[in-house]
C-alpha positions as CSV (number, residue, x, y, z in Angstrom):
1,M,0.1,0.1,-0.2
2,R,0.8,3.5,-1.4
3,K,1.9,5.8,2.0
4,Y,0.8,9.0,0.9
5,Y,1.9,11.1,3.7
6,F,5.5,10.8,2.4
7,D,4.4,12.8,-0.7
8,N,2.4,15.2,1.5
9,L,4.8,15.5,4.2
10,R,7.3,16.7,1.4
11,S,4.3,18.9,0.0
12,F,4.3,20.7,2.9
13,I,8.2,21.1,3.6
14,I,8.6,22.6,0.3
15,Y,5.4,24.4,-0.5
16,I,5.0,25.7,3.3
17,A,7.7,26.0,5.3
18,L,10.8,27.0,2.5
19,I,9.4,30.2,1.3
20,P,8.6,32.0,4.3
21,F,11.9,30.3,5.7
22,H,14.0,31.6,2.8
23,F,12.2,35.2,3.3
24,S,12.9,35.5,6.8
25,L,16.7,34.6,6.2
26,G,16.7,38.0,4.0
27,Y,15.9,40.1,7.3
28,T,18.1,38.3,9.9
29,V,21.6,37.8,8.4
30,D,23.8,39.5,6.2
31,I,24.5,36.6,3.0
32,N,26.8,37.6,0.3
33,Y,25.2,35.6,-1.9
34,Y,21.5,37.0,-1.1
35,V,19.5,39.9,-1.1
36,C,19.3,41.1,2.7
37,G,16.7,43.5,3.9
38,E,17.0,45.5,7.0
39,P,17.8,43.1,9.9
40,L,15.0,42.1,12.2
41,K,14.2,40.0,15.3
42,W,10.9,38.5,14.4
43,P,12.1,36.5,11.1
44,L,14.7,34.6,13.4
45,A,11.7,33.3,15.3
46,V,10.4,31.8,11.8
47,I,14.4,30.3,11.0
48,M,14.4,28.9,14.4
49,L,10.9,27.2,13.8
50,F,12.4,25.6,10.1
51,N,15.8,25.5,10.1
52,D,17.2,22.3,11.9
53,W,14.4,20.0,11.2
54,T,13.2,20.3,7.4
55,M,16.0,19.5,5.2
56,P,17.1,16.6,7.4
57,A,13.5,15.7,7.0
58,L,13.8,15.6,2.9
59,F,16.7,13.7,3.7
60,L,15.0,10.9,5.6
61,L,12.1,11.1,3.1
62,A,14.7,10.7,0.2
63,G,16.4,7.6,2.0
64,I,13.2,5.7,2.8
65,C,11.7,6.0,-0.6
66,S,14.9,4.9,-2.0
67,S,14.4,1.8,-0.7
68,Y,11.1,1.3,-2.3
69,S,12.7,2.5,-5.2
70,L,15.7,-0.2,-5.0
71,S,13.0,-3.2,-4.2
72,R,11.4,-2.3,-7.8
73,K,14.3,-1.4,-10.1
74,S,17.7,-2.8,-10.8
75,R,20.6,-0.7,-9.6
76,S,21.1,0.7,-13.1
77,A,17.3,1.7,-13.5
78,F,18.1,3.4,-10.3
79,F,21.1,5.3,-11.4
80,K,19.4,6.3,-14.5
81,D,16.4,7.6,-12.5
82,R,18.7,9.5,-10.4
83,F,20.7,11.0,-12.9
84,T,17.4,12.4,-14.9
85,K,15.8,13.4,-11.7
86,L,18.7,15.0,-9.9
87,F,22.0,15.6,-11.7
88,I,20.4,17.0,-15.0
89,P,17.9,19.7,-13.0
90,F,21.0,20.3,-10.9
91,L,23.1,21.7,-13.9
92,A,20.2,23.2,-15.8
93,G,19.1,24.8,-12.5
94,S,22.7,26.1,-11.8
95,L,23.1,27.6,-15.2
96,I,19.6,29.0,-15.7
97,I,18.1,29.3,-12.3
98,D,20.6,30.3,-10.2
99,F,22.1,32.9,-12.1
100,P,19.4,35.5,-11.1
101,I,20.6,35.0,-7.5
102,A,24.1,35.5,-8.7
103,Y,23.3,38.5,-10.2
104,C,21.3,40.2,-7.8
105,S,23.1,38.9,-4.5
106,S,26.1,40.8,-6.4
107,V,24.4,44.0,-7.3
108,A,22.9,44.4,-3.9
109,H,25.9,43.9,-2.2
110,G,28.3,46.4,-4.2
111,N,30.4,43.6,-5.6
112,F,29.3,44.4,-9.4
113,T,27.9,47.6,-10.6
114,G,27.9,46.6,-14.9
115,S,24.9,45.3,-16.7
116,V,23.6,41.6,-17.0
117,W,25.6,41.2,-20.2
118,E,29.0,42.3,-18.4
119,F,28.3,40.3,-15.3
120,I,27.4,37.0,-17.9
121,K,31.2,38.0,-19.5
122,K,33.4,39.1,-16.6
123,V,31.8,37.3,-13.5
124,Y,29.8,34.5,-14.0
125,P,32.1,32.0,-15.6
126,R,34.5,32.3,-11.7
127,F,31.0,31.1,-10.7
128,W,31.9,27.5,-12.1
129,T,35.5,27.5,-10.8
130,V,35.1,27.8,-7.3
131,F,34.5,24.2,-5.4
132,Y,33.6,26.3,-1.8
133,N,34.2,29.5,-0.9
134,P,31.8,31.5,1.6
135,E,33.4,34.4,1.3
136,A,33.6,34.7,-2.6
137,D,31.5,37.7,-3.6
138,Y,29.8,35.6,-6.6
139,G,28.3,32.5,-5.0
140,C,29.6,29.9,-2.6
141,G,30.7,27.1,-5.2
142,W,29.8,23.6,-6.3
143,L,29.1,22.5,-2.5
144,C,26.7,25.4,-1.8
145,R,24.9,25.7,-5.1
146,D,22.3,28.1,-3.4
147,H,19.3,25.9,-2.6
148,L,20.4,23.7,-5.2
149,W,22.9,21.9,-3.1
150,F,20.2,19.6,-1.8
151,L,19.9,17.8,-5.5
152,F,23.6,17.9,-5.6
153,Y,24.6,16.0,-2.4
154,L,21.1,13.5,-2.5
155,M,22.5,12.3,-5.9
156,I,25.6,12.1,-4.1
157,F,24.2,10.2,-1.6
158,S,22.2,7.9,-3.6
159,L,25.7,7.0,-5.7
160,I,27.0,5.9,-2.2
161,L,23.7,4.1,-2.1
162,L,24.2,1.8,-4.9
163,V,27.7,0.6,-3.2
164,V,26.1,-0.2,-0.1
165,C,22.5,-1.4,-1.1
166,R,22.8,-5.1,-0.5
167,I,23.6,-4.5,3.1
168,K,20.8,-5.2,5.4
169,L,20.9,-4.6,9.0
170,P,20.4,-8.1,11.3
171,E,16.5,-8.6,12.2
172,K,17.4,-8.3,15.5
173,V,18.2,-4.6,15.5
174,I,15.2,-4.1,13.5
175,R,12.9,-5.8,16.2
176,L,15.2,-3.6,18.7
177,F,14.0,-0.5,17.0
178,R,10.2,-1.0,16.8
179,K,9.9,0.0,20.7
180,P,9.2,3.6,20.9
181,Y,11.8,5.0,23.4
182,M,14.8,3.0,21.1
183,L,13.9,5.4,18.3
184,L,15.4,8.2,20.4
185,L,18.5,6.7,20.8
186,P,19.8,7.9,16.7
187,V,19.8,11.0,18.1
188,A,23.2,10.2,19.9
189,L,24.6,10.0,16.3
190,M,23.1,13.1,15.4
191,I,24.9,15.2,18.1
192,P,28.4,14.5,17.6
193,L,28.0,14.6,13.8
194,K,26.6,18.3,14.1
195,L,29.5,19.1,16.7
196,L,31.9,18.3,14.1
197,M,30.0,19.9,10.9
198,V,31.9,21.6,8.3
199,E,30.6,25.1,7.4
200,T,28.3,23.6,4.4
201,P,25.5,22.2,3.8
202,C,26.1,19.1,3.5
203,T,26.6,18.5,6.9
204,Y,27.4,14.3,8.1
205,S,23.8,14.7,9.7
206,N,22.2,15.1,6.4
207,A,23.7,12.0,5.1
208,L,23.1,10.1,8.3
209,M,19.5,11.0,8.1
210,F,19.5,9.8,4.6
211,F,21.1,6.6,5.4
212,L,19.0,6.2,8.7
213,G,15.7,6.4,6.2
214,Y,17.1,3.8,4.2
215,F,18.1,1.3,6.6
216,L,15.9,1.5,8.8
217,L,12.8,3.3,8.7
218,K,11.9,1.6,5.7
219,D,10.3,-1.1,8.1
220,D,6.4,-0.7,8.1
221,E,6.3,-1.8,11.7
222,I,9.0,1.2,12.7
223,L,7.0,3.4,10.5
224,E,3.8,2.6,12.4
225,C,5.3,2.6,16.0
226,I,6.3,6.3,14.8
227,T,2.8,7.1,13.8
228,N,1.5,5.7,17.2
229,N,4.1,7.2,19.2
230,R,4.3,10.9,17.5
231,N,3.3,12.6,20.8
232,L,6.7,11.0,22.3
233,Y,8.1,12.3,19.4
234,W,6.5,15.6,19.8
235,S,7.7,16.2,23.1
236,A,11.4,15.5,22.3
237,F,11.0,18.1,19.8
238,L,9.4,20.9,21.7
239,V,12.4,20.0,24.3
240,A,14.6,20.5,22.2
241,I,13.2,23.5,20.3
242,A,13.0,25.1,24.0
243,A,16.6,24.2,24.9
244,F,18.1,25.5,21.4
245,W,16.3,28.9,22.4
246,F,17.6,29.2,25.9
247,A,21.2,28.3,24.4
248,S,20.8,31.2,21.9
249,Y,19.7,33.9,24.4
250,C,22.5,32.3,26.6
251,E,24.9,31.9,23.7
252,Y,26.2,28.7,24.7
253,T,27.5,27.7,21.3
254,F,27.9,23.6,22.3
255,L,24.5,23.5,23.9
256,M,23.4,25.3,20.6
257,K,24.7,22.6,18.5
258,V,23.8,19.8,20.6
259,T,20.1,20.9,20.7
260,R,20.5,21.3,16.7
261,G,21.4,17.5,16.3
262,A,17.7,16.9,18.7
263,I,15.6,19.0,16.7
264,A,16.7,17.5,13.1
265,W,16.0,13.7,14.3
266,F,13.1,14.5,16.4
267,G,11.7,17.0,14.5
268,S,11.5,14.5,11.5
269,L,10.1,11.7,13.5
270,G,7.1,14.1,15.1
271,F,6.1,15.2,11.7
272,L,6.4,11.9,10.2
273,G,4.1,10.4,12.7
274,L,1.8,13.3,12.3
275,F,1.2,13.1,8.6
276,G,1.3,9.1,9.0
277,K,-2.0,9.7,11.1
278,Y,-3.5,12.3,9.2
279,Q,-2.2,13.1,6.2
280,N,-2.0,9.5,4.7
281,T,-4.5,10.5,2.1
282,T,-4.3,11.3,-1.5
283,S,-6.4,13.6,-4.0
284,K,-6.2,15.4,-7.5
285,F,-4.8,18.3,-5.8
286,K,-2.5,16.8,-3.1
287,K,-1.0,14.5,-6.3
288,L,-0.6,17.5,-8.2
289,L,1.1,19.3,-5.5
290,A,3.4,16.3,-5.0
291,D,3.8,15.5,-8.9
292,Y,5.5,18.9,-8.9
293,S,7.1,19.6,-5.6
294,M,11.0,19.3,-7.3
295,Q,10.3,21.7,-10.1
296,F,8.5,24.1,-7.5
297,Y,11.5,23.9,-5.3
298,I,14.1,24.3,-7.7
299,V,12.5,27.8,-8.9
300,H,11.0,29.3,-6.0
301,Q,14.3,30.8,-4.2
302,S,15.2,32.5,-7.5
303,V,11.7,34.2,-7.8
304,L,12.4,35.0,-4.0
305,V,15.5,36.6,-4.6
306,I,14.2,38.5,-7.9
307,L,10.9,39.8,-6.1
308,M,13.5,40.7,-2.8
309,Y,15.8,42.6,-5.0
310,Y,13.3,44.6,-6.4
311,F,11.0,45.4,-3.2
312,V,13.8,45.9,-1.0
313,R,15.4,48.7,-3.1
314,H,11.9,50.5,-3.9
315,T,9.9,49.8,-0.5
316,D,11.0,50.6,3.0
317,S,8.0,49.0,4.2
318,T,9.1,46.0,5.4
319,L,5.4,44.5,5.7
320,L,4.4,45.8,2.6
321,Q,7.6,43.6,1.2
322,F,6.3,40.9,3.5
323,C,3.0,40.9,1.6
324,L,4.1,41.2,-2.0
325,I,7.2,39.3,-1.9
326,I,5.7,35.9,-0.4
327,P,2.2,35.6,-2.6
328,L,4.0,36.5,-5.7
329,T,6.9,34.1,-5.0
330,Y,4.1,31.7,-5.0
331,I,2.2,32.7,-8.1
332,I,5.3,33.2,-10.1
333,S,7.0,30.0,-9.4
334,A,3.7,28.1,-9.9
335,L,3.4,29.9,-13.4
336,S,6.9,28.8,-13.9
337,V,6.5,24.9,-13.3
338,W,3.4,25.2,-15.4
339,I,5.6,26.2,-18.0
340,I,8.0,23.7,-17.4
341,A,5.4,21.3,-17.7
342,N,4.2,22.1,-20.9
343,V,7.7,22.6,-22.7
344,P,9.1,19.2,-23.2
345,P,13.0,20.6,-23.6
346,F,12.0,21.7,-20.2
347,R,10.6,18.9,-19.1
348,F,13.8,16.9,-19.8
349,L,16.1,20.0,-17.8
350,F,13.9,19.8,-14.8
351,G,13.4,16.0,-14.4
352,L,10.0,15.2,-15.7
353,P,9.4,12.5,-18.0
354,V,9.3,13.6,-21.5
355,G,7.3,10.7,-23.0
356,K,4.4,11.2,-20.6
357,R,3.2,15.4,-21.2
358,S,0.2,14.5,-21.7
359,K,-0.7,12.1,-18.4
360,Q,1.5,14.7,-16.5
361,Q,0.3,18.1,-17.8
362,V,-0.4,20.6,-15.2
363,E,-3.9,21.6,-14.6
364,L,-5.8,23.3,-12.2
365,P,-7.8,20.8,-9.9
366,K,-11.5,20.9,-10.7
367,T,-14.0,22.6,-8.5
């Protein structure tokens, strides 16, 4: 039986959580590869709410779904599927979608003052020669291609998975983790990985989430246990958030890193259990969101940055910026996905099957 709540949780993170998070990011810290407005305090609450569990949860879901995919496909078919759905969209997104972010952020920070064409000739080529440099004024490089790092590292993890996919956890270990409190233990692995975290989005903790999803959470009884005991994991999640806020207020760096690992694991389990209980359903609209969630993810941040670049420069009111940027980001991103879905070359470049256009053409759900 298909577990629809995987799709619904992924859609919730991509459509509901990420746009407010990325908007708030521009009003809390001055990032050289982003367009930033006047620093405010309230967006920090949004970042604290979504920052430490949303992307780990996406990696966890990707690991679980990879187990189902490999159970139906050969390894060569799985590689082809990952290559067309992850790596080609990453390259296409880096060339087409990521360019506005590089240009707008460079101009906004005063690192470039010429025209778009001059930027393409003089600066953008350097954009492709940096492996990782967070101080660069034209992007962070391959290890941090703005929001597209998720596709890049998911492809890397999938390649590693092809090597280790034949490994199976002993049945005794699986049975052990079918007990509610035992599922709290993997946080002991998350915490030291957060403490050793390198300064790129590809933390070891995201890799751990992916492979925990593949090797452990693919078990149906464990997933049922998470759903039935969701209140336990939600309680642990809320305690971890409270501890993180306390550590942030008191500037306890060590405790902040420890609690971030706990938030990632407990938050993922809590939302997985919540959606398993209440959102294991489907409809035409939910299926539409799920089918195009990755394409929406690819385009949304560039749309957001372009809008921020314009409205931050022409509007002083942060409230007005919020009221204009957030809705327009959804509208323009949805229109961009519609174009991608209905133009065959774009379908190929952004991970949609080309031969099934008539079956997967974007249409508004009937009322």
